Each structure stands twice: as structure tokens, then as C-alpha cells.
N, C-alpha and C positions, 0 to 999 in steps of 0.2 A: 615206626617208632616203637619202641618196646618201653611200656611205663614198668619200672621196677621198684619203685619206691612212692610213697605219698607225697611228702614234702622234703624239699632239699633247701640248704640255706648256701648261697655263694658268696664267699668272703674274697671280696676285692682287696688287693695289696699293691704291688705295682705294676698292675694291669688295668690301667684305669680307663676303660673304653667298652663300648658294647658291640663293637665290630670285631669279627673273627677272634674270639674269645675262647680258649680251650675248656677251661673249667666251667664257664657259662654255658656252653653249647653242652658239655657232658651232662650237667644239671638239667638243662631243657629237655633233653633227650630221654632221660631216665627217670624224671620226677613228674607226677601230676601236677604239683604246684611248687613254684620256685620263687624265694625270698632271697634278697640280697642285703649285704652289710658292709660298710667300711667302718674301721675303727681308727681314730687319731690315737695310735699306740703311744701311750705316756712312757712306756720302756724306752722307746727311741727318742720321743721329743724332749724328755727331761735330760738326755745325754746331750742335747745340743748345746754349743757354747754360747751361741747368740740367741737374744730374744727377737732380733728382727732378723729372721731367716727367710730368703726368698724362696727357698724350697718349701717351707710350710705354706706359705702363701700361694705358691703355685700349686701345690696339692689343694689347698681349700677352693680356690676358683675350679679346679679340674674336678673335685668331687661334686660342686654343686652343678656342674654341667652334667656329670655323670648321673647324679640324681633326676635330672630333667629328661635326660635322655630315655633312662629305664621307665619313666612315667609315660613318656611318649609310647613306648612299647606295651604299656598296660601294667607295668609293675611298679617298682619304688626303690629306695635306698634307706635303709635305716643306716644313720650316722651317730657312730659313738665315741666317746672321750674316755681313754682309761686303758689298763692293761689288757691288751688283746687276748693273752693266753687265757684270762678269766672270762672276759665279755662275750667271746664267740661262743665257747661252750654253754654260757649262760644263756644266751639269745636262743641258742639251738633247742635248749630245754624248754624254753618260755614258749615257742612257736610250735614246739612238737616235730622237729625236722629230724628226720630219719637219718640224715646223712650231711655232712658239710662239705663243700667243694671248695677247692682252691687250686691255683697254680703254684708250682715249686719255686722256691727261693733257694739259692745255693750258698749264702752267706753263713758261716758257722753260727752265729747269734740267731738267725732266723731258723735254722735247723733245728736247734735246741728249743725254740719257741713253738716250732710245729709240732715237735716230738711231745711237748707237754700238753698241748691242744689235744693231739690224738689220744693221748692216755686218758684226759678227763672225758673226752668224747666216749671212748671204748667203756669207760666205768659207767657211763649212763646208757649203755647200749647204742651207740649211735655210730655211724662210720664216718671215716675222713678220706676223702679221695682227693688226689692231688694229679696234677697234669703238667706236661711240658708246655710253656708257653713263651717265655722271655727269650728263648734262643732257638735256632734250627735244630742243631744236635747239642745234647746234654751228656753228662756223667760218662758213661762206657760205650756210646754210639758211635765215636770215630776213635779206633784204637790202631795200633801197629799192627803188622802181621804175627807179632810175636803176642799180641793180646796186651799191651802195655799202653799206657797214656803217652802221647807226644809230648815232648818237650821243647821240640824245634818247630817253627811256624810252617815254614814251606812244606814239608812233607804232610803236616797236619791239613794245610789248605788244601793241597793235592788230593788226599783222602776224603776231605770234607766234599770237594768238588764232584768226586765220582759218586758219593753217595746222593748228593743232592741232585743229581742227573735224573734220580725217580722224582717224578712231580708230586708224589704222596707226601714227602716231608715238607713242602712249602703249600700244602692246600689250605684253603681256608675253612673255618669252622662257622658254618652259618648261624645266625642268631634269629634275624627277623622271620624266617619260616616257621619257627618253633615259638613265636610270641604269644601264643594261647596259653603257653604254660604258666606265664607270669601270674604271680597272684600280689593283688594290691594290698597295700599294709599302710596303716597310719604312719604317716612321714616322720611328724615330730620336728622340732627344731634343729637345724645344724648347730653346733657349738661355734660360737665366732672367734676369730684369732685371739680377741682379748679375753675371753673367756678361758681359752687354753693358754693363756699367758705370754701370748706373742704379739707382737706390733707390726704395722703395715710397713711395707719396704718400699723401695723405687720400682718394684716390680711392673706397675702400670705404664710409669715412666719410660722405662725401658722398651715398652710395648713388645714384650715377650708374649707371643701368644700362648694361652694356656688351653687345656683340655683337648679331646679328640678334634674338635673344629679347628685349633690351632695348629695341631699336628698335620692335618689334612692341607690346610693352606701352605705350610711350609713344604709339605712333599710334593703339591701341586706344582710349586715355584721352582723347586729343585728339578723336577722332571724336565724342566725347559732348559736346564743347562747342565745336567747329568753327564751328557757327552762330552763335555769339556773338563769335566772334575779332574782327571790327572794332570792336565795343564794349568790348572789353576788353584789346586788345593793349598799349596804351599805359601801362597801370599795373602798375608793378613788384611791388607787393605782393600781386597777385592772380594766379591760374594763367590766364594769357592765351594765351601762346605754346604751340606744340607741343612745345618743348623738344628738337627734332629736329635741331637744326644740327650737333651734333658726328657725328650718325649719317649725316646727309648727307655730312659731310665725308669720313667714313671709308667711306661706301657700304655699311652694315649694312642699308640699306633702298632700295628702288629709287625713283628720281625719278618713273619713269613711273607706279608704283602710287600715290604721293602725287598726281599730277599728275591721274590717273583719277579718284581719289575726289574732288578738289576740282571737277573739270569737271563731275562728276555730280550735284553739290548745286546748289540753286537760290537760296540764302540769300547774304546780303551778306556775312556772316562768310567763307563759303568763296570767294567771289571776291575778298575782300580777301587771304585767305591764298594763293590761286592768284597773284596780283599779286606777292607776296613770292617765290614760286617763279620767276617769271619775270624778277624782279630778278637772281636767282642767275644764270640764263641769259645775261641782258643784259651782266652784269660777266665772265662767261666769253667771250662774243664781244669785248668790248672789249679784254681781255687777248691774245686770238688776234689781233686785227687791229692793236693797238697795244702791242705788248710794251714800247716805251719808257716805258710808265706805271710800270714796275717802279724805274726811276731818274730820272723825269721827270714834272713836271705834264702832265696830259692837254691844257691849254691853256698852250702854250709861255710865253707872256708872263708866267706866273707863277712860271716859274722864276728871275725876277728879284726875287721878293719876298726882302727882307732882314728876318728876325726877329731882336729881341735875344737871344732863345735864353738866357733866365737859367738856369744849372743849377740854382739853388736852387729857383726856382719850378717846373721840371720835377720836382725832388725831391718837393716837397710834394704834387703831383698825383700823382706814382705812389704815394705813400703814404697818399692820403687825409687830407691835413692843410690843405688849402686854407682852410677856414673856412667853406665852403659846403656844407651838409649833403647836399644830393642828389648833389652832385659827388663828395664824401668816400665816401658811402655806397656809390655805384657802384664807385668804386675799391677801395674794402675788399672789394666783391663778387668781383671779377675775382681781386684777390690772394688771398683765401681758397679760392676755388672754380674758377677758372678760366672762369667764366660771366659775361656781362654783358648785362642785359635790353637790346634793341635800343634802345628810347626813350634809354635812358641811355647807350649808345653815342654817340649823336648828341650829348647833351648834354654829356657829357665831353669829347668830341673838339672840339666847339665852344669849350668853355671854355679848353682847354688852347691852342689856335690864337689865339682871338680876344678871350679876357681875359688869358691869360698870355703870349701872343706868343711862343709856342715852335714852332719849326717843325713841321709836321704829321708829317715823316718820323719823328721821334722818337716820337710817340705811336703811328704806325703799327708802328714796330719793337717798342713796349712790348706792344702787343696781340698781335703776331706772336709774341711769347715767351710770353704767359700766357693767351692763350685756347684753351680745348679744342678749339673749332671753327675754328681759324685756318685760313682758306683765302686764298691769296695774291689772287686776284681780288676777292673780296668785301671783303676787309680794306683792300686798296687803293683801290676803289671807294668805300668808305664813308668813308674819311678824306679822298680828294679831294674828295668831295660835302661833308664839314663844312667843309673848308679853302676851298670854292670855287675850287678848280684843276682840278676834275675835269669829266668830260662830265656834262651835264643837272645841274650841282651847285647848290646853293642861292645865290642871289647873294650877292657878298662882303659887302653891307650889312645882311643877314639874320644877325644875331648872337642867339642864344638867350640871354635872361635867366635865369640859373639858380635866381633866387628864384621867378619867375613860373612856370618849368617846375615847379618843386618844388610849388607851389600847386596847380598844375592837375592833376599826374600823381600825386601823394603828399600829397593834401590833408590827411590826419590824421596824417602822418607814419609810418605803418606801416613802410614800407620803410627809411626813415632810421633809425628805432629798433633795427631788426634788424641794421643794420651799423654805426651810431654809437652804443653803448649809453651813452656820455657823457651824450647828450642824453633819455635814457629818459623823464625825468619832466618834460621841457621842453613846455608845453602847446601844442597844434597851431597856437595862433594865433602862436606865435613859433618853432616848430621851424625853418621854413625860412630864417629871419634871426635867429639867436639872439642876435645882438650888439644887436639892438634892445631887448632887455630891460633894464630898468633895474639897477643894481647890487644893490638889495633883491630885485628878482625872481630874479636870478641866483642869489643866496644863498639863496633860497627853496627853489629846486629843485635845488641843490647842483651847479651848473656855472657857474664863474666864466670868463667868456670871456676869452682869453689866458693862462689857467692850466690849466683841465680841459680845454678845446676852443679851437682856434686862433681868433683873431680873423681875418677875411677877408684874405687877403694882397694883395688889390687891390680897388679901388673899381670895381665892374662900369661905372658909366657913364663913368668916366674911362677905363677900360680899351676900352670900345667906341670911344669917340672915337679912341683912338690906333690901333686896329686900321682903322678907316675911313681914316685918314692914311696907314698902311702900304700898303692896297690901292689908296687912292686914287692914291698916288703911281706904282704900276704901271701903272694906268690910262691915266693922263695922261702917262706917258713922263718924269715928272720924277725 
């Protein structure tokens, strides 16, 4: 180990763990003493729509665990509340840090914030070192043979896999072996949720595990069924996914560890799950190279799309009252828990855009507000995929039929009944399209369509034709 500086300050952001942490490792290797900080950044918090936000509570519990973990290693964690762009340089000056260490963030607002922090640190004569940590490959690490960024997933994935064959890219960054470099510091109180202007949510009742320990439990559980992932991932009523998305979002587990585990397996399930991790890297690099997607379609011609954008139809979609049971169950799931199964994200998004003809930006914003695992790059990429406006998106004429999707992926209606209890007694034969029951059948199961459960707000076949016309007009320039 080569000591290059006297004291370093490690700034935790979306990397809330002490295991396999690139910036923390870098600081421990290069500094005689290492201090750590996390900031509940008011520039982020004040932009949130709801004062009862599960993500803030998740972070609060996770930061509390992170602090305890760092103390167990001989260090500590200063927890601040305010504008990070000012508080981090201020703390660095107070403790006499020679440099601040952090991991890369690829979102435009974060890039601007980090640039401001770096400028202020440099004015103080301090360095700002950042590291790759939240993805396996970033920025320009996976390019076409012509040296250009990929815009189609499959060739990107193939190039990613070739590069990842070198185990260097998924190696761990050890922390425990460098623990002597941690410097204890006065802990001070953590700001409470209420002090930050937030309220408790139903996070505890949902039994969503928080922190690095929670991520570990979920991952250990998933490893017992990873080999079945390909066969189970599309069925929302069964435990198919890893449920690690929120933990990846806040970095309570290392992406390198997950990639190593998937690469080490030879099953089709592990290979399929690895593809999902690669999609995550793909969307990161799309956002990095094409930040305009935050405000525009990846395919510029689709900025000309004109949607009817009916407010009432948007409202019934948000509330899970469209009359299409699988769509309604999906929306009620996200509203109740902040989670939505990936297959259902595609179904719900396609339905909003291509059946209700509401602009995909409104759906993107709704998910951004409600998803526990909201990540700008993945959320934008997923919505542009569903709306056919994005890179490597589904063709505009591919329009999910909400009934056939329901029949295929929730055949017996188990998931629907969980979130749409009005339909609990409807036989599986009718649960995907309950309006097809006769009045006598409706009465027999205690659900009258239009009274106890909504009639379909649109006719799918007619809505599909309208969507094709909307997109066709853009394609033809009419």
C-alpha cells in the first residue's frame, strides 16, 4: 500500500455499503486516515412530490446500518442534511481532508453537482477523485468497432460479454484488509425523517429488507432459484425475480458481485439474469452518450407524436381502474408497495401509451414518483422502449394485448386476485376479461361490471387502430 495523502473524505451516495466499494477502497489505499460522510441532499429531497416517500425511509434505515458497519470497522459516518454541493467541500475543509473520494454518477443533475463540488474543492486546494462502481462497464468502455456508442442491445451485450471474460472487470475491491486506515470521528445525531420534513411509510409493513444486510438476504435467497430465472421471471404471482432492484439502485450490494455470480453459473437462468444486468449497463451508457433522452425521444422523429392525452384516462390508469384486470393489478401493486414486476411494467406502459393514447412522459413521471427502485436511465429506457421512441425499442406496431398478456402470464388469476379483490370469486375463465360474463354470471360471483368493477375504459381493438394511425402519421410525415 502506498500512502499518498494524509486524510481522505469518502462521500457515500448511491453506494450504501462497506463491501466491495471502489471509492472507499481507493481512499483506504491512498490515505493515512479516512473519514466518511453521507448527505441527505435537499436539492434532491425538496424535488420529491410526496412527504411520505418509501425511498427516503429506505435510505434512512440503510444509512443507519451503514454507519453501524463503518463503526464496527473502526470508523464512522457523518450524516448531514442540506445541499451536498456545499456541505461536502465545507466538511472537507473542516477536517483538513486532502481529497474527497466518491463513485461516479451518470445522471445529468448529478454530473452538474459533482462538477460544482470539484470546482469548490479545487479552489480550496483539495482533490476530487471519482471511481466506477455502479456498473460493470461505463461511458466509453464498450464501443462498436468504429468507436461509436451502441444503440442496439444485442451487439452491445455481445461486446460486453467479450470484455467481461477478463475477470479484472468484476474483481472485488477489498475493504476489511485496510480497516486500520479508518479514522474515528464524533458521530453526532442522524437527522430524523420528521426533521427532514418526511413521514414514515408502510415500508416496515411491506417487510422490504433494507441496508447491506437486507440485500445479502435477498441475494442468498435468489441464488437458490437463479437457475430457474428464465422460466419464472415473467409470472408475477411466483417468486421469479431477484427483488434486488432497489438495492442495486442504492448500491447496498455490488454489481460486480452479482455479475461474478451470474458469470460463474452455466444455467440458462443465470445467463438470462446476466442479460438483465447488462441491460442496466446499456441504459447507463445511453444516458451518458445521449443525455437529451431526458427531455426528448431517442428517435427524434417521434418528438412529433401528438397524443390525445386525456386526463381522465390517465387518472384511471394511475388508480388501477381501467377495467383491464392485469393492468389494474399492476398499478395497484405500485401504488401499495412501490414495486412493480418487470413484465407488468411493460404491459402497463404499453397500455397507457398505445391503448389510452397518453404521452409516455406522463407514465415515466408517475413511475419516477412511485417506484422504490426508480433510476433515471432504466426508467427512461424502459418507457421509451414501450413507446417505441427509444433505442432498440419494440416496433410501434407491436402493441401488447392486455387480455392475452394476462392469460399468458397470470393464467389462473392469482396475481390479479391479490391486488383486485373485487374479482376474487371470478373464475379463471373470465378473470382476464370479466366483462364477458353474462349478467347472471356476474351476479353469481358478486361483481357487477360497471358497479363493483369498472367496465373497460377503451376497446383494445379500436385503441390499437388509433395508435397505429398516430404512429403511422409520424412515420409517413403526414
